[in-house]
All heavy atoms as a GROMACS GRO file, in nm:
protein
  616
    1MET      N    1   0.085  -0.118   0.000
    1MET     CA    2   0.000   0.000   0.000
    1MET      C    3   0.088   0.124   0.000
    1MET      O    4   0.177   0.138   0.083
    1MET     CB    5  -0.089  -0.004   0.123
    1MET     CG    6  -0.184   0.109   0.133
    1MET     SD    7  -0.293   0.073   0.272
    1MET     CE    8  -0.400   0.209   0.260
    2PRO      N    9   0.069   0.216  -0.093
    2PRO     CA   10   0.153   0.336  -0.100
    2PRO      C   11   0.140   0.423   0.024
    2PRO      O   12   0.034   0.433   0.085
    2PRO     CB   13   0.099   0.410  -0.223
    2PRO     CG   14   0.022   0.309  -0.300
    2PRO     CD   15  -0.026   0.208  -0.202
    3LYS      N   16   0.253   0.483   0.057
    3LYS     CA   17   0.256   0.570   0.174
    3LYS      C   18   0.192   0.706   0.141
    3LYS      O   19   0.204   0.756   0.030
    3LYS     CB   20   0.403   0.590   0.214
    3LYS     CG   21   0.423   0.672   0.337
    3LYS     CD   22   0.570   0.690   0.364
    3LYS     CE   23   0.591   0.804   0.458
    3LYS     NZ   24   0.729   0.848   0.460
    4SER      N   25   0.128   0.765   0.238
    4SER     CA   26   0.064   0.895   0.219
    4SER      C   27   0.172   1.002   0.203
    4SER      O   28   0.279   0.994   0.262
    4SER     CB   29  -0.023   0.926   0.340
    4SER     OG   30  -0.085   1.050   0.323
    5LEU      N   31   0.142   1.102   0.124
    5LEU     CA   32   0.235   1.211   0.100
    5LEU      C   33   0.230   1.309   0.217
    5LEU      O   34   0.126   1.328   0.279
    5LEU     CB   35   0.196   1.284  -0.028
    5LEU     CG   36   0.190   1.200  -0.155
    5LEU    CD1   37   0.130   1.281  -0.268
    5LEU    CD2   38   0.327   1.151  -0.192
    6THR      N   39   0.344   1.373   0.244
    6THR     CA   40   0.346   1.476   0.348
    6THR      C   41   0.370   1.611   0.283
    6THR      O   42   0.431   1.620   0.176
    6THR     CB   43   0.458   1.450   0.451
    6THR    OG1   44   0.584   1.458   0.385
    6THR    CG2   45   0.443   1.314   0.516
    7ALA      N   46   0.321   1.716   0.346
    7ALA     CA   47   0.337   1.851   0.292
    7ALA      C   48   0.484   1.887   0.282
    7ALA      O   49   0.526   1.955   0.188
    7ALA     CB   50   0.262   1.951   0.378
    8HIS      N   51   0.564   1.840   0.376
    8HIS     CA   52   0.708   1.870   0.375
    8HIS      C   53   0.773   1.814   0.249
    8HIS      O   54   0.853   1.881   0.183
    8HIS     CB   55   0.773   1.811   0.499
    8HIS     CG   56   0.919   1.842   0.512
    8HIS    ND1   57   1.011   1.809   0.417
    8HIS    CD2   58   0.989   1.905   0.609
    8HIS    CE1   59   1.132   1.848   0.454
    8HIS    NE2   60   1.120   1.908   0.571
    9ASP      N   61   0.738   1.690   0.214
    9ASP     CA   62   0.793   1.629   0.093
    9ASP      C   63   0.744   1.700  -0.033
    9ASP      O   64   0.818   1.718  -0.129
    9ASP     CB   65   0.753   1.482   0.085
    9ASP     CG   66   0.812   1.399   0.199
    9ASP    OD1   67   0.916   1.440   0.254
    9ASP    OD2   68   0.753   1.295   0.231
   10LEU      N   69   0.618   1.740  -0.032
   10LEU     CA   70   0.560   1.806  -0.150
   10LEU      C   71   0.620   1.943  -0.175
   10LEU      O   72   0.631   1.986  -0.289
   10LEU     CB   73   0.408   1.818  -0.132
   10LEU     CG   74   0.331   1.688  -0.131
   10LEU    CD1   75   0.186   1.714  -0.096
   10LEU    CD2   76   0.342   1.617  -0.263
   11ARG      N   77   0.659   2.013  -0.070
   11ARG     CA   78   0.715   2.147  -0.087
   11ARG      C   79   0.850   2.144  -0.158
   11ARG      O   80   0.894   2.244  -0.214
   11ARG     CB   81   0.728   2.216   0.049
   11ARG     CG   82   0.595   2.261   0.101
   11ARG     CD   83   0.606   2.347   0.225
   11ARG     NE   84   0.473   2.384   0.269
   11ARG     CZ   85   0.410   2.329   0.373
   11ARG    NH1   86   0.471   2.238   0.445
   11ARG    NH2   87   0.289   2.367   0.405
   12GLY      N   88   0.916   2.030  -0.160
   12GLY     CA   89   1.044   2.017  -0.229
   12GLY      C   90   1.031   1.988  -0.377
   12GLY      O   91   1.130   1.986  -0.449
   13LEU      N   92   0.909   1.965  -0.425
   13LEU     CA   93   0.886   1.932  -0.565
   13LEU      C   94   0.855   2.057  -0.647
   13LEU      O   95   0.803   2.155  -0.594
   13LEU     CB   96   0.771   1.833  -0.578
   13LEU     CG   97   0.788   1.699  -0.505
   13LEU    CD1   98   0.661   1.616  -0.521
   13LEU    CD2   99   0.908   1.623  -0.557
   14SER      N  100   0.884   2.050  -0.776
   14SER     CA  101   0.853   2.162  -0.865
   14SER      C  102   0.704   2.160  -0.900
   14SER      O  103   0.633   2.063  -0.874
   14SER     CB  104   0.936   2.150  -0.993
   14SER     OG  105   0.890   2.041  -1.071
   15ARG      N  106   0.658   2.269  -0.962
   15ARG     CA  107   0.517   2.277  -1.003
   15ARG      C  108   0.481   2.165  -1.102
   15ARG      O  109   0.374   2.107  -1.094
   15ARG     CB  110   0.488   2.411  -1.067
   15ARG     CG  111   0.474   2.524  -0.969
   15ARG     CD  112   0.436   2.653  -1.042
   15ARG     NE  113   0.447   2.766  -0.952
   15ARG     CZ  114   0.345   2.813  -0.883
   15ARG    NH1  115   0.227   2.759  -0.894
   15ARG    NH2  116   0.362   2.915  -0.802
   16ASP      N  117   0.571   2.138  -1.195
   16ASP     CA  118   0.544   2.033  -1.294
   16ASP      C  119   0.530   1.897  -1.227
   16ASP      O  120   0.443   1.818  -1.264
   16ASP     CB  121   0.655   2.029  -1.399
   16ASP     CG  122   0.655   2.152  -1.488
   16ASP    OD1  123   0.547   2.214  -1.503
   16ASP    OD2  124   0.761   2.186  -1.543
   17GLN      N  125   0.616   1.869  -1.131
   17GLN     CA  126   0.608   1.742  -1.060
   17GLN      C  127   0.479   1.733  -0.979
   17GLN      O  128   0.416   1.628  -0.975
   17GLN     CB  129   0.729   1.725  -0.967
   17GLN     CG  130   0.860   1.704  -1.040
   17GLN     CD  131   0.979   1.708  -0.947
   17GLN    OE1  132   0.981   1.785  -0.851
   17GLN    NE2  133   1.077   1.625  -0.975
   18LEU      N  134   0.440   1.843  -0.917
   18LEU     CA  135   0.316   1.844  -0.839
   18LEU      C  136   0.196   1.824  -0.930
   18LEU      O  137   0.104   1.748  -0.898
   18LEU     CB  138   0.302   1.976  -0.762
   18LEU     CG  139   0.397   1.994  -0.645
   18LEU    CD1  140   0.386   2.136  -0.589
   18LEU    CD2  141   0.373   1.892  -0.537
   19ASN      N  142   0.195   1.891  -1.046
   19ASN     CA  143   0.084   1.874  -1.140
   19ASN      C  144   0.078   1.730  -1.191
   19ASN      O  145  -0.030   1.674  -1.209
   19ASN     CB  146   0.096   1.973  -1.256
   19ASN     CG  147   0.067   2.114  -1.212
   19ASN    OD1  148  -0.010   2.138  -1.121
   19ASN    ND2  149   0.130   2.210  -1.278
   20GLY      N  150   0.194   1.669  -1.212
   20GLY     CA  151   0.199   1.529  -1.255
   20GLY      C  152   0.143   1.437  -1.149
   20GLY      O  153   0.070   1.341  -1.179
   21LYS      N  154   0.175   1.465  -1.022
   21LYS     CA  155   0.122   1.384  -0.912
   21LYS      C  156  -0.030   1.397  -0.901
   21LYS      O  157  -0.099   1.301  -0.871
   21LYS     CB  158   0.188   1.421  -0.780
   21LYS     CG  159   0.325   1.362  -0.762
   21LYS     CD  160   0.358   1.352  -0.616
   21LYS     CE  161   0.491   1.286  -0.595
   21LYS     NZ  162   0.487   1.142  -0.611
   22VAL      N  163  -0.081   1.520  -0.924
   22VAL     CA  164  -0.225   1.541  -0.919
   22VAL      C  165  -0.294   1.456  -1.025
   22VAL      O  166  -0.395   1.389  -0.998
   22VAL     CB  167  -0.262   1.690  -0.935
   22VAL    CG1  168  -0.411   1.706  -0.961
   22VAL    CG2  169  -0.222   1.768  -0.812
   23VAL      N  170  -0.241   1.457  -1.145
   23VAL     CA  171  -0.299   1.378  -1.254
   23VAL      C  172  -0.298   1.230  -1.218
   23VAL      O  173  -0.397   1.158  -1.233
   23VAL     CB  174  -0.223   1.404  -1.386
   23VAL    CG1  175  -0.264   1.305  -1.493
   23VAL    CG2  176  -0.245   1.546  -1.433
   24GLU      N  177  -0.185   1.183  -1.166
   24GLU     CA  178  -0.170   1.043  -1.128
   24GLU      C  179  -0.270   1.004  -1.018
   24GLU      O  180  -0.336   0.901  -1.025
   24GLU     CB  181  -0.027   1.022  -1.079
   24GLU     CG  182   0.006   0.885  -1.027
   24GLU     CD  183   0.147   0.882  -0.972
   24GLU    OE1  184   0.238   0.938  -1.034
   24GLU    OE2  185   0.164   0.822  -0.864
   25LEU      N  186  -0.283   1.090  -0.917
   25LEU     CA  187  -0.374   1.061  -0.807
   25LEU      C  188  -0.520   1.068  -0.849
   25LEU      O  189  -0.603   0.991  -0.802
   25LEU     CB  190  -0.348   1.157  -0.690
   25LEU     CG  191  -0.218   1.132  -0.613
   25LEU    CD1  192  -0.190   1.246  -0.517
   25LEU    CD2  193  -0.224   0.999  -0.540
   26LYS      N  194  -0.552   1.160  -0.941
   26LYS     CA  195  -0.691   1.168  -0.989
   26LYS      C  196  -0.728   1.044  -1.069
   26LYS      O  197  -0.842   0.996  -1.061
   26LYS     CB  198  -0.711   1.294  -1.072
   26LYS     CG  199  -0.725   1.418  -0.985
   26LYS     CD  200  -0.775   1.535  -1.065
   26LYS     CE  201  -0.804   1.650  -0.970
   26LYS     NZ  202  -0.874   1.758  -1.038
   27GLU      N  203  -0.633   0.989  -1.144
   27GLU     CA  204  -0.658   0.864  -1.216
   27GLU      C  205  -0.681   0.750  -1.118
   27GLU      O  206  -0.771   0.667  -1.136
   27GLU     CB  207  -0.542   0.831  -1.310
   27GLU     CG  208  -0.533   0.923  -1.429
   27GLU     CD  209  -0.408   0.900  -1.512
   27GLU    OE1  210  -0.324   0.814  -1.475
   27GLU    OE2  211  -0.394   0.968  -1.615
   28GLU      N  212  -0.600   0.747  -1.011
   28GLU     CA  213  -0.617   0.643  -0.909
   28GLU      C  214  -0.752   0.659  -0.839
   28GLU      O  215  -0.822   0.561  -0.814
   28GLU     CB  216  -0.504   0.650  -0.807
   28GLU     CG  217  -0.514   0.543  -0.701
   28GLU     CD  218  -0.402   0.547  -0.599
   28GLU    OE1  219  -0.308   0.628  -0.616
   28GLU    OE2  220  -0.410   0.470  -0.502
   29LEU      N  221  -0.789   0.783  -0.810
   29LEU     CA  222  -0.917   0.810  -0.745
   29LEU      C  223  -1.034   0.764  -0.832
   29LEU      O  224  -1.130   0.705  -0.783
   29LEU     CB  225  -0.930   0.959  -0.712
   29LEU     CG  226  -1.054   1.002  -0.637
   29LEU    CD1  227  -1.061   0.934  -0.501
   29LEU    CD2  228  -1.054   1.154  -0.620
   30PHE      N  229  -1.024   0.788  -0.961
   30PHE     CA  230  -1.128   0.742  -1.053
   30PHE      C  231  -1.142   0.591  -1.046
   30PHE      O  232  -1.253   0.537  -1.037
   30PHE     CB  233  -1.097   0.786  -1.197
   30PHE     CG  234  -1.195   0.733  -1.297
   30PHE    CD1  235  -1.319   0.792  -1.313
   30PHE    CD2  236  -1.163   0.624  -1.375
   30PHE    CE1  237  -1.410   0.743  -1.405
   30PHE    CE2  238  -1.254   0.573  -1.468
   30PHE     CZ  239  -1.377   0.633  -1.483
   31GLY      N  240  -1.029   0.521  -1.049
   31GLY     CA  241  -1.031   0.375  -1.041
   31GLY      C  242  -1.090   0.325  -0.911
   31GLY      O  243  -1.168   0.229  -0.908
   32LEU      N  244  -1.054   0.392  -0.802
   32LEU     CA  245  -1.107   0.352  -0.670
   32LEU      C  246  -1.258   0.376  -0.662
   32LEU      O  247  -1.331   0.294  -0.607
   32LEU     CB  248  -1.035   0.429  -0.559
   32LEU     CG  249  -0.889   0.392  -0.536
   32LEU    CD1  250  -0.823   0.490  -0.440
   32LEU    CD2  251  -0.876   0.250  -0.485
   33ARG      N  252  -1.304   0.489  -0.716
   33ARG     CA  253  -1.448   0.516  -0.716
   33ARG      C  254  -1.523   0.414  -0.799
   33ARG      O  255  -1.634   0.371  -0.764
   33ARG     CB  256  -1.475   0.657  -0.768
   33ARG     CG  257  -1.443   0.763  -0.668
   33ARG     CD  258  -1.476   0.900  -0.724
   33ARG     NE  259  -1.455   1.002  -0.624
   33ARG     CZ  260  -1.436   1.130  -0.652
   33ARG    NH1  261  -1.438   1.172  -0.777
   33ARG    NH2  262  -1.418   1.218  -0.556
   34PHE      N  263  -1.462   0.375  -0.911
   34PHE     CA  264  -1.525   0.276  -0.997
   34PHE      C  265  -1.534   0.142  -0.924
   34PHE      O  266  -1.637   0.074  -0.929
   34PHE     CB  267  -1.443   0.262  -1.126
   34PHE     CG  268  -1.515   0.188  -1.235
   34PHE    CD1  269  -1.600   0.255  -1.320
   34PHE    CD2  270  -1.496   0.053  -1.252
   34PHE    CE1  271  -1.666   0.188  -1.421
   34PHE    CE2  272  -1.562  -0.016  -1.353
   34PHE     CZ  273  -1.647   0.052  -1.436
   35GLN      N  274  -1.426   0.105  -0.855
   35GLN     CA  275  -1.428  -0.019  -0.778
   35GLN      C  276  -1.532  -0.014  -0.667
   35GLN      O  277  -1.599  -0.114  -0.639
   35GLN     CB  278  -1.290  -0.046  -0.717
   35GLN     CG  279  -1.186  -0.089  -0.816
   35GLN     CD  280  -1.049  -0.106  -0.750
   35GLN    OE1  281  -1.036  -0.094  -0.629
   35GLN    NE2  282  -0.949  -0.134  -0.832
   36ALA      N  283  -1.546   0.100  -0.603
   36ALA     CA  284  -1.643   0.115  -0.496
   36ALA      C  285  -1.785   0.100  -0.550
   36ALA      O  286  -1.871   0.039  -0.487
   36ALA     CB  287  -1.627   0.250  -0.426
   37ALA      N  288  -1.809   0.156  -0.668
   37ALA     CA  289  -1.943   0.150  -0.727
   37ALA      C  290  -1.979   0.008  -0.769
   37ALA      O  291  -2.097  -0.030  -0.765
   37ALA     CB  292  -1.951   0.243  -0.847
   38THR      N  293  -1.880  -0.071  -0.809
   38THR     CA  294  -1.907  -0.207  -0.854
   38THR      C  295  -1.893  -0.309  -0.741
   38THR      O  296  -1.909  -0.428  -0.764
   38THR     CB  297  -1.814  -0.246  -0.970
   38THR    OG1  298  -1.678  -0.234  -0.926
   38THR    CG2  299  -1.839  -0.159  -1.091
   39GLY      N  300  -1.857  -0.262  -0.621
   39GLY     CA  301  -1.846  -0.352  -0.506
   39GLY      C  302  -1.717  -0.430  -0.500
   39GLY      O  303  -1.708  -0.530  -0.429
   40GLN      N  304  -1.615  -0.388  -0.572
   40GLN     CA  305  -1.488  -0.460  -0.576
   40GLN      C  306  -1.381  -0.396  -0.487
   40GLN      O  307  -1.272  -0.450  -0.475
   40GLN     CB  308  -1.435  -0.466  -0.719
   40GLN     CG  309  -1.526  -0.540  -0.813
   40GLN     CD  310  -1.479  -0.528  -0.956
   40GLN    OE1  311  -1.388  -0.453  -0.988
   40GLN    NE2  312  -1.541  -0.605  -1.044
   41LEU      N  313  -1.411  -0.284  -0.425
   41LEU     CA  314  -1.312  -0.211  -0.346
   41LEU      C  315  -1.287  -0.285  -0.215
   41LEU      O  316  -1.380  -0.316  -0.140
   41LEU     CB  317  -1.360  -0.068  -0.318
   41LEU     CG  318  -1.261   0.023  -0.247
   41LEU    CD1  319  -1.135   0.041  -0.331
   41LEU    CD2  320  -1.325   0.157  -0.219
   42GLU      N  321  -1.158  -0.311  -0.187
   42GLU     CA  322  -1.121  -0.381  -0.064
   42GLU      C  323  -1.085  -0.284   0.047
   42GLU      O  324  -1.112  -0.309   0.163
   42GLU     CB  325  -1.005  -0.476  -0.091
   42GLU     CG  326  -1.041  -0.589  -0.185
   42GLU     CD  327  -0.924  -0.680  -0.212
   42GLU    OE1  328  -0.822  -0.667  -0.144
   42GLU    OE2  329  -0.936  -0.764  -0.302
   43SER      N  330  -1.022  -0.173   0.011
   43SER     CA  331  -0.974  -0.080   0.113
   43SER      C  332  -1.040   0.057   0.093
   43SER      O  333  -0.998   0.136   0.009
   43SER     CB  334  -0.822  -0.065   0.103
   43SER     OG  335  -0.777   0.036   0.189
   44HIS      N  336  -1.142   0.084   0.172
   44HIS     CA  337  -1.211   0.212   0.163
   44HIS      C  338  -1.125   0.326   0.218
   44HIS      O  339  -1.144   0.441   0.183
   44HIS     CB  340  -1.345   0.207   0.237
   44HIS     CG  341  -1.444   0.118   0.171
   44HIS    ND1  342  -1.515   0.156   0.061
   44HIS    CD2  343  -1.480  -0.010   0.196
   44HIS    CE1  344  -1.593   0.057   0.022
   44HIS    NE2  345  -1.574  -0.046   0.102
   45GLY      N  346  -1.029   0.294   0.302
   45GLY     CA  347  -0.940   0.394   0.358
   45GLY      C  348  -0.851   0.457   0.252
   45GLY      O  349  -0.813   0.573   0.263
   46ARG      N  350  -0.818   0.381   0.149
   46ARG     CA  351  -0.733   0.434   0.043
   46ARG      C  352  -0.804   0.546  -0.033
   46ARG      O  353  -0.741   0.643  -0.074
   46ARG     CB  354  -0.693   0.322  -0.053
   46ARG     CG  355  -0.600   0.365  -0.164
   46ARG     CD  356  -0.466   0.409  -0.114
   46ARG     NE  357  -0.386   0.462  -0.224
   46ARG     CZ  358  -0.295   0.557  -0.211
   46ARG    NH1  359  -0.267   0.606  -0.093
   46ARG    NH2  360  -0.229   0.602  -0.316
   47LEU      N  361  -0.935   0.536  -0.048
   47LEU     CA  362  -1.014   0.640  -0.115
   47LEU      C  363  -0.996   0.773  -0.041
   47LEU      O  364  -0.968   0.876  -0.103
   47LEU     CB  365  -1.162   0.599  -0.113
   47LEU     CG  366  -1.233   0.600  -0.245
   47LEU    CD1  367  -1.345   0.500  -0.244
   47LEU    CD2  368  -1.282   0.734  -0.281
   48ARG      N  369  -1.010   0.769   0.089
   48ARG     CA  370  -0.996   0.890   0.171
   48ARG      C  371  -0.853   0.944   0.165
   48ARG      O  372  -0.831   1.064   0.155
   48ARG     CB  373  -1.034   0.856   0.315
   48ARG     CG  374  -1.025   0.972   0.409
   48ARG     CD  375  -1.077   0.931   0.546
   48ARG     NE  376  -1.085   1.047   0.632
   48ARG     CZ  377  -1.027   1.054   0.751
   48ARG    NH1  378  -0.958   0.953   0.797
   48ARG    NH2  379  -1.040   1.162   0.823
   49GLU      N  380  -0.756   0.852   0.168
   49GLU     CA  381  -0.616   0.891   0.165
   49GLU      C  382  -0.580   0.962   0.034
   49GLU      O  383  -0.510   1.065   0.036
   49GLU     CB  384  -0.530   0.766   0.183
   49GLU     CG  385  -0.384   0.792   0.200
   49GLU     CD  386  -0.307   0.664   0.224
   49GLU    OE1  387  -0.365   0.567   0.277
   49GLU    OE2  388  -0.189   0.661   0.188
   50VAL      N  389  -0.630   0.913  -0.077
   50VAL     CA  390  -0.600   0.974  -0.207
   50VAL      C  391  -0.663   1.112  -0.216
   50VAL      O  392  -0.601   1.207  -0.264
   50VAL     CB  393  -0.649   0.883  -0.323
   50VAL    CG1  394  -0.641   0.954  -0.456
   50VAL    CG2  395  -0.566   0.756  -0.327
   51ARG      N  396  -0.787   1.127  -0.167
   51ARG     CA  397  -0.851   1.259  -0.168
   51ARG      C  398  -0.771   1.359  -0.085
   51ARG      O  399  -0.753   1.474  -0.126
   51ARG     CB  400  -0.994   1.248  -0.114
   51ARG     CG  401  -1.094   1.195  -0.211
   51ARG     CD  402  -1.238   1.223  -0.172
   51ARG     NE  403  -1.263   1.227  -0.030
   51ARG     CZ  404  -1.315   1.128   0.042
   51ARG    NH1  405  -1.348   1.014  -0.015
   51ARG    NH2  406  -1.336   1.142   0.171
   52LYS      N  407  -0.722   1.316   0.029
   52LYS     CA  408  -0.643   1.405   0.115
   52LYS      C  409  -0.509   1.440   0.051
   52LYS      O  410  -0.461   1.553   0.066
   52LYS     CB  411  -0.624   1.343   0.252
   52LYS     CG  412  -0.750   1.346   0.334
   52LYS     CD  413  -0.726   1.296   0.474
   52LYS     CE  414  -0.850   1.313   0.556
   52LYS     NZ  415  -0.833   1.406   0.664
   53ASP      N  416  -0.447   1.344  -0.018
   53ASP     CA  417  -0.321   1.372  -0.087
   53ASP      C  418  -0.340   1.478  -0.196
   53ASP      O  419  -0.257   1.568  -0.212
   53ASP     CB  420  -0.263   1.244  -0.149
   53ASP     CG  421  -0.204   1.150  -0.045
   53ASP    OD1  422  -0.180   1.195   0.070
   53ASP    OD2  423  -0.181   1.032  -0.078
   54ILE      N  424  -0.450   1.468  -0.270
   54ILE     CA  425  -0.480   1.567  -0.374
   54ILE      C  426  -0.499   1.705  -0.309
   54ILE      O  427  -0.446   1.805  -0.358
   54ILE     CB  428  -0.604   1.526  -0.455
   54ILE    CG1  429  -0.573   1.401  -0.538
   54ILE    CG2  430  -0.651   1.640  -0.545
   54ILE    CD1  431  -0.694   1.338  -0.604
   55ALA      N  432  -0.571   1.709  -0.199
   55ALA     CA  433  -0.593   1.836  -0.130
   55ALA      C  434  -0.461   1.894  -0.079
   55ALA      O  435  -0.440   2.016  -0.085
   55ALA     CB  436  -0.690   1.816  -0.014
   56ARG      N  437  -0.371   1.809  -0.030
   56ARG     CA  438  -0.240   1.856   0.017
   56ARG      C  439  -0.161   1.922  -0.096
   56ARG      O  440  -0.099   2.025  -0.078
   56ARG     CB  441  -0.160   1.738   0.073
   56ARG     CG  442  -0.158   1.732   0.220
   56ARG     CD  443  -0.065   1.623   0.272
   56ARG     NE  444  -0.137   1.560   0.380
   56ARG     CZ  445  -0.197   1.442   0.374
   56ARG    NH1  446  -0.189   1.368   0.266
   56ARG    NH2  447  -0.261   1.394   0.478
   57ILE      N  448  -0.165   1.859  -0.213
   57ILE     CA  449  -0.092   1.914  -0.328
   57ILE      C  450  -0.151   2.049  -0.367
   57ILE      O  451  -0.077   2.145  -0.392
   57ILE     CB  452  -0.094   1.815  -0.446
   57ILE    CG1  453  -0.011   1.691  -0.411
   57ILE    CG2  454  -0.039   1.882  -0.572
   57ILE    CD1  455  -0.021   1.580  -0.512
   58TYR      N  456  -0.284   2.058  -0.372
   58TYR     CA  457  -0.347   2.185  -0.406
   58TYR      C  458  -0.314   2.293  -0.302
   58TYR      O  459  -0.297   2.409  -0.336
   58TYR     CB  460  -0.499   2.170  -0.418
   58TYR     CG  461  -0.544   2.107  -0.548
   58TYR    CD1  462  -0.655   2.026  -0.552
   58TYR    CD2  463  -0.476   2.130  -0.667
   58TYR    CE1  464  -0.699   1.970  -0.670
   58TYR    CE2  465  -0.517   2.074  -0.785
   58TYR     CZ  466  -0.629   1.994  -0.788
   58TYR     OH  467  -0.670   1.938  -0.905
   59THR      N  468  -0.301   2.255  -0.177
   59THR     CA  469  -0.265   2.350  -0.073
   59THR      C  470  -0.124   2.404  -0.095
   59THR      O  471  -0.100   2.525  -0.085
   59THR     CB  472  -0.274   2.284   0.066
   59THR    OG1  473  -0.409   2.243   0.087
   59THR    CG2  474  -0.233   2.380   0.176
   60VAL      N  475  -0.030   2.316  -0.126
   60VAL     CA  476   0.108   2.359  -0.152
   60VAL      C  477   0.114   2.450  -0.274
   60VAL      O  478   0.182   2.554  -0.272
   60VAL     CB  479   0.201   2.236  -0.170
   60VAL    CG1  480   0.338   2.277  -0.221
   60VAL    CG2  481   0.212   2.159  -0.039
   61LEU      N  482   0.039   2.417  -0.379
   61LEU     CA  483   0.038   2.502  -0.498
   61LEU      C  484  -0.022   2.639  -0.466
   61LEU      O  485   0.029   2.742  -0.514
   61LEU     CB  486  -0.042   2.434  -0.610
   61LEU     CG  487   0.025   2.315  -0.678
   61LEU    CD1  488  -0.072   2.243  -0.769
   61LEU    CD2  489   0.149   2.359  -0.754
   62GLN      N  490  -0.126   2.643  -0.386
   62GLN     CA  491  -0.189   2.771  -0.351
   62GLN      C  492  -0.096   2.855  -0.263
   62GLN      O  493  -0.090   2.977  -0.277
   62GLN     CB  494  -0.323   2.746  -0.281
   62GLN     CG  495  -0.401   2.872  -0.255
   62GLN     CD  496  -0.444   2.944  -0.382
   62GLN    OE1  497  -0.438   2.890  -0.492
   62GLN    NE2  498  -0.486   3.066  -0.369
   63GLU      N  499  -0.022   2.790  -0.173
   63GLU     CA  500   0.075   2.863  -0.091
   63GLU      C  501   0.177   2.933  -0.180
   63GLU      O  502   0.217   3.046  -0.154
   63GLU     CB  503   0.148   2.767   0.003
   63GLU     CG  504   0.066   2.719   0.119
   63GLU     CD  505   0.138   2.614   0.201
   63GLU    OE1  506   0.240   2.557   0.154
   63GLU    OE2  507   0.092   2.586   0.313
   64ARG      N  508   0.219   2.864  -0.285
   64ARG     CA  509   0.316   2.924  -0.377
   64ARG      C  510   0.253   3.038  -0.455
   64ARG      O  511   0.316   3.141  -0.479
   64ARG     CB  512   0.370   2.819  -0.473
   64ARG     CG  513   0.459   2.720  -0.403
   64ARG     CD  514   0.515   2.620  -0.499
   64ARG     NE  515   0.588   2.519  -0.426
   64ARG     CZ  516   0.640   2.413  -0.483
   64ARG    NH1  517   0.627   2.393  -0.613
   64ARG    NH2  518   0.706   2.325  -0.410
   65ASN      N  519   0.128   3.021  -0.499
   65ASN     CA  520   0.059   3.126  -0.574
   65ASN      C  521   0.045   3.253  -0.491
   65ASN      O  522   0.054   3.364  -0.543
   65ASN     CB  523  -0.079   3.080  -0.620
   65ASN     CG  524  -0.071   2.979  -0.732
   65ASN    OD1  525   0.028   2.969  -0.803
   65ASN    ND2  526  -0.176   2.901  -0.746
   66LEU      N  527   0.018   3.238  -0.362
   66LEU     CA  528  -0.001   3.352  -0.274
   66LEU      C  529   0.131   3.408  -0.220
   66LEU      O  530   0.130   3.512  -0.155
   66LEU     CB  531  -0.091   3.312  -0.156
   66LEU     CG  532  -0.234   3.272  -0.193
   66LEU    CD1  533  -0.307   3.222  -0.070
   66LEU    CD2  534  -0.307   3.389  -0.255
   67GLY      N  535   0.241   3.340  -0.246
   67GLY     CA  536   0.370   3.388  -0.200
   67GLY      C  537   0.402   3.355  -0.055
   67GLY      O  538   0.493   3.411   0.003
   68ILE      N  539   0.326   3.264   0.003
   68ILE     CA  540   0.350   3.224   0.142
   68ILE      C  541   0.477   3.140   0.152
   68ILE      O  542   0.555   3.156   0.244
   68ILE     CB  543   0.229   3.145   0.197
   68ILE    CG1  544   0.105   3.235   0.198
   68ILE    CG2  545   0.257   3.088   0.334
   68ILE    CD1  546  -0.023   3.162   0.226
   69VAL      N  547   0.495   3.052   0.054
   69VAL     CA  548   0.613   2.964   0.049
   69VAL      C  549   0.681   2.986  -0.085
   69VAL      O  550   0.615   2.993  -0.188
   69VAL     CB  551   0.571   2.816   0.064
   69VAL    CG1  552   0.691   2.725   0.051
   69VAL    CG2  553   0.502   2.794   0.197
   70ASP      N  554   0.813   2.996  -0.085
   70ASP     CA  555   0.888   3.016  -0.208
   70ASP      C  556   0.902   2.887  -0.286
   70ASP      O  557   0.896   2.777  -0.229
   70ASP     CB  558   1.027   3.072  -0.177
   70ASP     CG  559   1.020   3.212  -0.120
   70ASP    OD1  560   0.924   3.284  -0.152
   70ASP    OD2  561   1.110   3.249  -0.042
   71GLU      N  562   0.926   2.900  -0.415
   71GLU     CA  563   0.953   2.785  -0.499
   71GLU      C  564   1.083   2.720  -0.454
   71GLU      O  565   1.175   2.792  -0.410
   71GLU     CB  566   0.968   2.829  -0.646
   71GLU     CG  567   0.843   2.884  -0.707
   71GLU     CD  568   0.750   2.775  -0.758
   71GLU    OE1  569   0.795   2.659  -0.778
   71GLU    OE2  570   0.631   2.805  -0.774
   72PRO      N  571   1.096   2.589  -0.466
   72PRO     CA  572   1.224   2.527  -0.430
   72PRO      C  573   1.332   2.567  -0.530
   72PRO      O  574   1.304   2.598  -0.645
   72PRO     CB  575   1.195   2.376  -0.437
   72PRO     CG  576   1.076   2.365  -0.527
   72PRO     CD  577   0.998   2.493  -0.509
   73ALA      N  578   1.454   2.567  -0.483
   73ALA     CA  579   1.568   2.604  -0.569
   73ALA      C  580   1.581   2.501  -0.681
   73ALA      O  581   1.573   2.381  -0.657
   73ALA     CB  582   1.696   2.609  -0.488
   74VAL      N  583   1.599   2.549  -0.802
   74VAL     CA  584   1.612   2.461  -0.917
   74VAL      C  585   1.757   2.414  -0.926
   74VAL      O  586   1.849   2.495  -0.929
   74VAL     CB  587   1.572   2.534  -1.048
   74VAL    CG1  588   1.590   2.443  -1.168
   74VAL    CG2  589   1.430   2.584  -1.038
   75GLU      N  590   1.774   2.281  -0.929
   75GLU     CA  591   1.907   2.225  -0.940
   75GLU      C  592   1.942   2.208  -1.086
   75GLU      O  593   1.868   2.146  -1.162
   75GLU     CB  594   1.913   2.090  -0.869
   75GLU     CG  595   1.888   2.100  -0.721
   75GLU     CD  596   1.890   1.962  -0.656
   75GLU    OE1  597   1.936   1.867  -0.722
   75GLU    OE2  598   1.846   1.952  -0.542
   76GLU      N  599   2.057   2.262  -1.126
   76GLU     CA  600   2.101   2.249  -1.264
   76GLU      C  601   2.187   2.123  -1.276
   76GLU      O  602   2.268   2.096  -1.188
   76GLU     CB  603   2.181   2.372  -1.307
   76GLU     CG  604   2.095   2.496  -1.312
   76GLU     CD  605   2.174   2.615  -1.363
   76GLU    OE1  606   2.274   2.594  -1.434
   76GLU    OE2  607   2.134   2.727  -1.333
   77LYS      N  608   2.168   2.051  -1.385
   77LYS     CA  609   2.244   1.926  -1.404
   77LYS      C  610   2.354   1.945  -1.504
   77LYS      O  611   2.352   2.020  -1.592
   77LYS     CB  612   2.150   1.814  -1.451
   77LYS     CG  613   2.051   1.780  -1.344
   77LYS     CD  614   1.962   1.667  -1.390
   77LYS     CE  615   1.862   1.633  -1.283
   77LYS     NZ  616   1.776   1.527  -1.319
   0.00000   0.00000   0.00000
């Protein structure tokens, strides 16, 4: 079972990475909702966890938009 994301870990990611995670989590959420509707869902707790992870990512993005938290330093390779 995947570990829940923390805000501290998310703040170290770039906007593109965060947007990618949102897309990935929304796809997982769709699958979980579909399983719940068909009665195949085994872990109802995962549904709640994915919704909260999406909300955490949106919170970090909004903090950056409002200037509360700065963007992480970009590492050049």
